[in-house]
C-alpha positions in Angstrom: 14.8 -131.7 -14.4 11.7 -129.8 -15.5 11.3 -128.4 -11.9 14.9 -127.2 -11.9 14.4 -125.4 -15.3 11.2 -123.8 -14.0 12.9 -122.6 -10.8 15.8 -121.2 -12.9 13.3 -119.5 -15.3 11.4 -118.1 -12.3 14.6 -116.7 -10.7 15.6 -115.2 -14.0 12.3 -113.5 -14.4 12.6 -112.0 -10.9 16.2 -110.8 -11.6 15.1 -109.4 -14.9 12.1 -107.6 -13.3 14.3 -106.1 -10.5 16.9 -105.0 -13.1 14.2 -103.4 -15.2 12.8 -101.5 -12.2 16.3 -100.3 -11.3 17.0 -99.1 -14.8 13.5 -97.5 -15.0 14.2 -95.7 -11.7 17.5 -94.3 -13.0 15.8 -93.1 -16.2 13.1 -91.4 -14.1 15.7 -89.8 -11.9 17.6 -88.5 -14.9 14.4 -87.2 -16.4 13.5 -85.6 -13.1 16.9 -83.9 -12.9 16.2 -82.5 -16.4 12.8 -81.1 -15.4 12.8 -77.4 -15.0 12.7 -75.6 -11.6 9.4 -73.7 -11.3 9.6 -70.3 -13.1 10.3 -67.1 -11.1 12.1 -63.8 -11.1 15.7 -64.0 -12.3 18.1 -63.9 -9.4 21.7 -62.9 -9.0 24.6 -65.5 -9.1 25.4 -67.0 -5.7 22.7 -65.1 -3.8 19.7 -65.9 -5.9 16.5 -63.9 -5.2 17.5 -62.6 -1.7 17.6 -59.0 -2.8 14.1 -59.2 -4.3 12.4 -60.7 -1.3 10.1 -58.0 0.2 10.5 -57.2 3.9 6.9 -56.1 4.3 3.5 -57.5 3.1 5.3 -60.4 1.3 1.9 -61.9 0.2 1.3 -58.9 -2.1 4.6 -59.2 -3.9 4.3 -63.0 -4.1 0.8 -62.4 -5.7 2.4 -60.0 -8.3 5.0 -62.6 -9.2 2.3 -65.3 -9.7 0.5 -63.0 -12.2 3.8 -63.1 -14.2 5.1 -66.7 -13.7 2.0 -68.7 -12.9 0.5 -70.3 -9.7 3.7 -72.1 -8.8 6.7 -69.8 -8.5 10.3 -70.9 -7.8 12.8 -68.8 -5.9 16.4 -69.4 -4.8 18.0 -67.8 -1.7 21.7 -68.7 -1.3 21.0 -72.0 -3.0 18.0 -72.9 -0.9 14.8 -73.5 -2.8 11.5 -71.7 -2.0 8.3 -72.7 -3.8 5.4 -70.2 -3.7 1.9 -71.7 -4.2 -0.6 -69.0 -5.3 -3.8 -70.9 -6.0 -6.0 -73.4 -4.1 -5.5 -76.1 -6.7 -1.7 -76.3 -6.4 -1.8 -76.0 -2.7 -4.4 -78.8 -2.3 -2.6 -81.0 -4.9 0.6 -80.8 -3.0 -0.2 -80.2 0.7 -3.4 -82.2 0.9 -3.0 -85.0 -1.7 0.7 -85.5 -1.2 0.7 -84.7 2.5 3.0 -87.7 3.2 6.0 -85.7 1.8 4.8 -82.1 2.1 4.0 -81.9 5.8 7.4 -81.2 7.4 8.8 -77.8 8.4 11.9 -76.1 7.0 14.9 -76.0 9.4 14.6 -72.8 11.4 17.6 -72.6 13.6 16.8 -69.2 15.0 13.5 -70.3 16.5 14.3 -73.9 17.3 18.0 -74.0 18.2 18.4 -70.6 19.8 14.9 -69.4 20.5 13.6 -72.4 22.5 11.0 -73.6 20.0 12.5 -77.0 19.4 9.6 -78.9 20.9 6.8 -76.6 19.7 4.2 -78.3 17.5 4.1 -75.4 15.1 7.8 -75.9 14.2 8.3 -79.6 14.7 9.3 -81.6 11.6 7.0 -84.3 10.4 7.7 -87.3 12.6 6.9 -89.1 15.9 6.9 -86.1 18.1 4.7 -84.2 15.7 2.2 -87.1 15.6 2.2 -87.4 19.4 1.4 -83.7 20.0 -1.2 -83.6 17.3 -2.8 -86.6 19.0 -2.9 -84.8 22.3 -4.4 -81.7 20.8 -7.0 -83.7 18.7 -8.2 -85.5 21.8 -8.9 -82.2 23.5 -10.3 -80.3 20.5 -12.0 -82.7 18.2 -15.7 -82.1 17.4 -16.9 -84.7 20.0 -14.7 -83.1 22.7 -16.1 -79.7 22.0 -19.1 -80.5 24.1 -16.9 -80.2 27.2 -16.0 -76.6 26.4 -19.1 -75.1 25.0 -20.6 -74.1 28.3 -17.4 -72.4 29.3 -17.2 -70.5 25.9 -20.8 -69.4 26.5 -20.0 -68.1 30.0 -17.0 -66.2 28.7 -18.9 -64.7 25.8 -21.5 -63.3 28.2 -18.8 -61.9 30.4 -17.1 -60.4 27.3 -20.3 -58.6 26.3 -20.8 -57.3 29.9 -17.2 -56.0 29.9 -17.8 -54.2 26.6 -21.1 -52.7 28.0 -19.2 -51.2 31.0 -16.1 -50.0 29.1 -16.7 -50.0 25.3 -13.5 -48.0 24.7 -11.5 -51.0 25.8 -12.9 -53.4 23.2 -9.5 -54.5 21.9 -8.3 -55.4 25.4 -11.6 -57.4 25.9 -11.1 -59.1 22.6 -7.7 -60.3 23.8 -9.1 -61.2 27.2 -12.0 -63.2 25.7 -9.8 -65.2 23.3 -7.2 -65.9 26.0 -9.8 -66.8 28.6 -11.3 -69.6 26.5 -8.0 -71.2 25.7 -6.5 -70.9 29.2 -9.7 -72.4 30.7 -9.6 -75.3 28.1 -5.9 -76.0 28.5 -5.3 -75.4 32.2 -8.6 -74.7 33.9 -7.4 -71.2 34.6 -10.0 -68.4 34.9 -9.1 -64.9 33.7 -10.7 -62.0 35.5 -9.1 -59.0 33.9 -7.5 -57.9 30.6 -4.4 -57.2 32.7 -4.2 -60.8 33.9 -0.4 -61.8 33.8 -1.1 -64.9 31.6 -2.9 -62.8 29.0 -0.2 -60.2 29.0 2.5 -62.8 28.7 0.9 -64.2 25.6 0.5 -60.8 24.1 4.2 -59.9 24.8 5.3 -63.2 23.3 3.4 -62.5 20.1 4.9 -59.1 19.8 8.4 -60.4 20.5 8.2 -63.1 17.9 6.9 -60.6 15.3 9.8 -58.3 16.1 12.3 -61.0 15.0 11.1 -60.7 11.4 9.7 -63.2 8.8 10.0 -66.8 9.9 12.9 -68.6 8.3 14.3 -65.4 6.8 16.9 -64.4 9.3 20.6 -64.9 8.2 21.0 -67.5 11.0 18.2 -69.6 9.3 20.0 -69.3 5.9 23.5 -69.9 7.4 23.1 -71.8 10.7 26.9 -71.4 11.4 26.2 -67.7 12.1 24.4 -68.8 15.3 27.8 -69.5 16.8 28.7 -65.8 16.7 27.8 -63.4 19.5 24.2 -62.3 19.2 25.2 -58.7 19.7 26.4 -58.5 16.1 22.7 -58.4 15.2 22.0 -55.4 17.4 21.0 -54.7 21.0 17.2 -55.1 20.2 17.9 -58.6 18.8 19.7 -59.6 21.9 16.9 -58.3 24.1 14.2 -59.9 22.1 15.8 -63.3 22.0 16.3 -63.3 25.8 12.7 -62.1 26.2 11.3 -64.8 24.0 13.2 -67.6 25.8 11.9 -66.2 29.2 8.3 -66.0 28.0 8.4 -69.5 26.5 9.5 -70.9 29.9 6.8 -68.9 31.7 4.1 -69.8 29.3 4.9 -73.5 29.4 6.2 -74.6 32.7 4.4 -72.3 35.1 0.8 -73.1 34.1 1.7 -76.8 33.6 3.3 -77.1 37.0 0.3 -75.4 38.6 -2.0 -78.1 37.2 0.5 -80.8 38.1 0.5 -79.8 41.7 -3.3 -79.7 41.7 -3.3 -83.2 40.2 -1.3 -84.6 43.1 -3.6 -83.0 45.6 -6.7 -84.2 43.8 -7.9 -80.6 43.0 -7.0 -80.4 39.4 -9.7 -78.8 37.2 -11.2 -80.5 34.2 -8.9 -79.3 31.4 -6.6 -80.6 28.6 -3.5 -80.9 30.9 -5.4 -82.8 33.6 -6.7 -85.3 31.0 -3.3 -85.9 29.6 -1.7 -86.3 33.0 -4.3 -89.0 33.8 -3.5 -90.8 30.6 0.2 -90.7 31.0 0.6 -91.1 34.8 3.2 -93.7 35.9 3.3 -93.4 39.7 4.8 -90.0 40.5 6.2 -89.7 36.9 4.6 -88.9 33.6 5.3 -90.3 30.2 5.6 -87.8 27.3 5.8 -84.9 29.8 7.6 -82.6 27.4 5.0 -83.1 24.7 2.1 -82.5 27.2 3.7 -79.2 28.2 4.3 -78.1 24.6 1.0 -79.2 23.2 -1.0 -77.3 25.8 1.3 -74.3 25.6 0.9 -74.0 21.8 -2.9 -74.0 22.2 -2.5 -71.1 24.6 0.3 -69.3 22.7 -0.8 -69.6 19.1 -4.6 -70.0 19.3 -5.6 -66.8 21.0 -3.8 -64.4 18.7 -5.7 -65.5 15.5 -9.1 -65.2 17.2 -8.2 -61.7 18.4 -7.3 -60.7 14.8 -10.5 -62.2 13.4 -12.6 -60.4 16.1 -11.0 -57.1 15.3 -11.7 -57.6 11.6 -15.3 -58.4 12.3 -15.8 -55.2 14.3 -14.1 -53.1 11.5 -16.3 -54.8 8.9 -19.4 -54.0 10.8 -18.4 -50.4 11.2 -17.8 -50.0 7.5 -20.8 -52.0 6.3 -23.9 -50.9 8.4 -26.4 -52.6 5.9 -24.7 -55.9 6.5 -24.8 -55.4 10.2 -28.5 -54.5 10.2 -29.3 -57.6 8.1 -27.5 -59.8 10.5 -29.2 -58.2 13.5 -32.6 -58.7 11.8 -31.9 -62.4 11.4 -30.9 -62.7 15.1 -34.0 -60.7 16.2 -36.3 -62.9 14.1 -34.9 -66.0 15.8 -34.6 -64.8 19.4 -37.6 -62.5 19.5 -35.9 -60.4 22.2 -36.5 -63.2 24.7 -32.9 -64.5 25.2 -29.3 -64.2 24.2 -27.8 -66.3 21.4 -26.4 -69.8 22.1 -24.1 -72.0 20.1 -27.1 -74.2 19.4 -28.5 -71.4 17.2 -25.6 -71.5 14.8 -27.4 -73.5 12.1 -30.4 -71.1 12.3 -28.4 -68.0 11.6 -26.9 -68.5 8.1 -26.4 -64.9 7.3 -24.1 -64.5 10.3 -22.3 -67.6 9.1 -21.8 -65.9 5.7 -20.4 -62.8 7.5 -17.8 -64.9 9.3 -16.8 -66.6 6.1 -16.2 -63.2 4.6 -14.2 -62.1 7.7 -11.8 -65.1 7.0 -11.6 -64.1 3.3 -11.4 -60.3 3.4 -8.5 -60.0 5.9 -7.1 -63.5 6.5 -5.4 -63.6 9.9 -2.4 -65.6 8.6 -1.8 -64.4 5.0 1.0 -66.8 4.4 0.3 -69.4 7.0 3.4 -71.2 8.2 5.8 -72.7 5.6 5.8 -76.4 4.9 8.8 -78.4 3.7 9.0 -81.3 1.2 11.1 -84.2 2.3 11.6 -85.8 -1.2 12.3 -84.7 -4.7 9.0 -84.3 -6.5 7.5 -83.5 -9.9 4.4 -81.4 -10.3 3.0 -80.3 -13.7 6.3 -80.9 -15.4 8.3 -79.0 -12.8 11.0 -80.3 -10.4 10.5 -79.5 -6.8 13.7 -80.4 -4.9 13.8 -82.2 -1.6 14.1 -79.7 1.3 12.3 -76.9 -0.5 10.4 -74.4 1.7 6.7 -74.4 0.5 4.8 -71.2 1.1 1.1 -71.0 0.3 -0.2 -67.5 -0.3 -3.5 -67.6 1.5 -4.1 -63.9 1.0 -3.8 -64.3 -2.8 -6.1 -67.3 -2.9 -8.8 -65.5 -1.0 -8.4 -62.4 -3.2 -8.6 -64.2 -6.5 -11.1 -62.2 -8.5 -12.1 -65.4 -10.5 -13.3 -67.1 -7.3 -14.3 -64.0 -5.4 -15.4 -61.1 -7.7 -14.5 -57.6 -6.4 -12.3 -59.2 -3.7 -11.5 -55.9 -1.9 -15.2 -55.4 -1.0 -16.7 -57.0 2.1 -19.7 -59.0 0.7 -21.2 -61.9 2.7 -23.9 -62.3 0.0 -21.3 -63.8 -2.3 -21.8 -67.2 -0.5 -25.5 -67.4 -0.4 -28.7 -67.3 -2.4 -32.3 -67.2 -1.4 -34.7 -70.0 -2.3 -38.4 -69.5 -1.4 -37.3 -67.1 1.4 -34.7 -69.4 2.8 -31.0 -68.7 2.7 -29.0 -71.4 0.9 -25.2 -71.6 0.8 -23.9 -71.6 -2.8 -21.9 -74.7 -3.7 -20.1 -73.0 -6.6 -18.3 -70.6 -4.2 -15.3 -72.0 -2.3 -15.7 -71.7 1.5 -12.8 -69.6 2.8 -12.7 -71.7 6.0 -11.5 -74.6 3.7 -8.3 -72.5 3.4 -8.1 -70.3 6.5 -7.1 -73.1 8.8 -4.3 -74.5 6.7 -3.7 -77.6 4.6 -3.1 -81.3 4.8 -1.6 -82.8 7.9 -0.7 -79.4 9.3 -4.4 -78.3 9.4 -5.0 -76.3 12.6 -6.1 -78.8 15.3 -7.9 -76.0 17.2 -10.2 -74.9 14.3 -13.4 -76.2 15.8 -12.7 -74.4 19.1 -11.6 -71.2 17.4 -14.7 -71.2 15.1 -17.1 -71.7 18.1 -15.3 -68.9 20.1 -15.5 -66.4 17.2 -19.1 -67.2 16.3 -20.5 -66.8 19.8 -18.6 -63.5 20.5 -19.8 -62.0 17.2 -23.4 -63.2 17.8 -23.4 -61.7 21.2 -22.0 -58.3 20.0 -24.7 -58.1 17.2 -27.5 -59.0 19.6 -26.6 -56.4 22.3 -24.8 -53.6 20.4 -24.9 -51.3 17.4 -21.3 -51.0 16.1 -20.6 -47.7 14.3 -17.8 -45.4 13.2 -16.6 -42.7 15.6 -16.8 -39.1 14.3 -14.4 -36.1 14.7 -15.3 -32.7 16.1 -16.7 -31.7 12.7 -19.0 -34.8 12.6 -16.9 -36.6 9.9 -16.5 -40.3 10.3 -13.1 -41.6 11.5 -12.3 -44.5 9.2 -10.1 -47.4 10.4 -6.8 -48.0 8.6 -7.1 -51.0 6.4 -3.4 -51.3 5.9 -3.0 -54.3 8.2 0.3 -54.9 10.1 3.0 -57.2 8.8 3.5 -60.5 10.6 2.8 -64.2 10.8 -0.6 -63.1 12.2 -1.8 -59.9 10.6 -3.6 -57.5 12.9 -5.3 -54.2 12.0 -3.6 -51.1 13.3 -5.2 -49.5 16.4 -8.7 -48.3 15.7 -11.6 -46.7 17.4 -15.3 -47.7 17.3 -18.6 -46.9 18.9 -20.5 -49.6 20.6 -24.0 -48.6 21.9 -26.6 -50.9 23.4 -29.4 -51.5 20.9 -32.1 -51.4 23.6 -32.9 -51.6 27.3 -34.1 -55.1 26.7 -30.8 -56.3 25.4 -29.0 -54.8 28.4 -31.5 -56.5 30.7 -31.0 -59.9 29.0 -27.2 -59.5 29.4 -27.4 -58.4 33.0 -30.0 -60.9 34.2 
């Protein structure tokens, strides 16, 4: 009898606990429904803030709104929620600490459904395919795997400097060639011999085509997917042409290099590269598991990685032209280490802290992706007393975070010294200044998987340029310096406008070292 009573009491306690939890959940849901949406500019009924959205340099307008409404700004566009994150704290709190629900992508029908990007890692929603492609890229690009690629990067950096020596007026083409060479060799074992190589030109054309389609997720088709069923010609002739070009280029950039390596794999002549390694892991007789993900993971390394390195290299060159004292200080550091006896190597990186500070400032001064790529939250959430609805597009304003005068005084100036202090003649990195590289490669589970590769590529190219060349401003016929335009172009990746520079060998010795 006592056992029966105890069983019934235990069952009652379980039922009571479950009931209490259900009631508590309902109360929380109601409270959450009553929480305010993040503050933001007042919109218009039905359309929301669509007419207030800037078409150019969105990051600057978003930063202005944050000064009025705070670091978390809420917008509505035809009923869809957009959350702008303007400071590092809110971005880290949500995208890093709550990455389990903030790591998806907003639905982008124009790119995915109609543009051919449905299997691209950059646009995949958070899920199994995303994890598989991330795994493939991490295997090829993690810090341990980098040892496979460092000799290749070193060889390409030397070739890059030789090309600049022969034709300094083509520096921008050589920047693109160098960045593309590294990634194509890593992904497909493909060697680039010219800035006019068809694979380099394809990637450049693809980037320009994507940028021509406007801000990601902002096309009317992205807002009202049903519009995708209408003939594309209603959006204009250029739109039709660009969509067709994009689909063609995506096919050429994915299947052509992949099939080349695949054929080499079957004949036993495949080069050591990312695709070869993945084919070996996924081979099942004459077939391959996860073939689509292999194709897209390798293509996105090639398609997305090179463009950001090109933008950073261009910014470095502009910064050196405009800041000759910074350039001379970095060259003195290099000369003190190398003593004119050899060219720089990646093993020297820890011994050149001032150059490291320069590259941190390159990432901060002109971030290559001012707004990154938007995330999406998959569940209703609460943050600092505000309700963030499920499905909201989350945009982090990297440009604003890196131009915050509290973290980086006088943010418009290029000042590598902000990261360092000297202690008994030794350069020490300050711990009270946030490292821009902690932001530049993204947040949370969408952190750029190629960041170690990109960082090594950028470092060695800049070290090589500073060792061999003096970089200076050109002058006009009257002897006046021709300044570069610092009004960078709009786009997912923000490039400087065309510029001219002067690159002269520092000495006969540096030329001999390069040519030997």
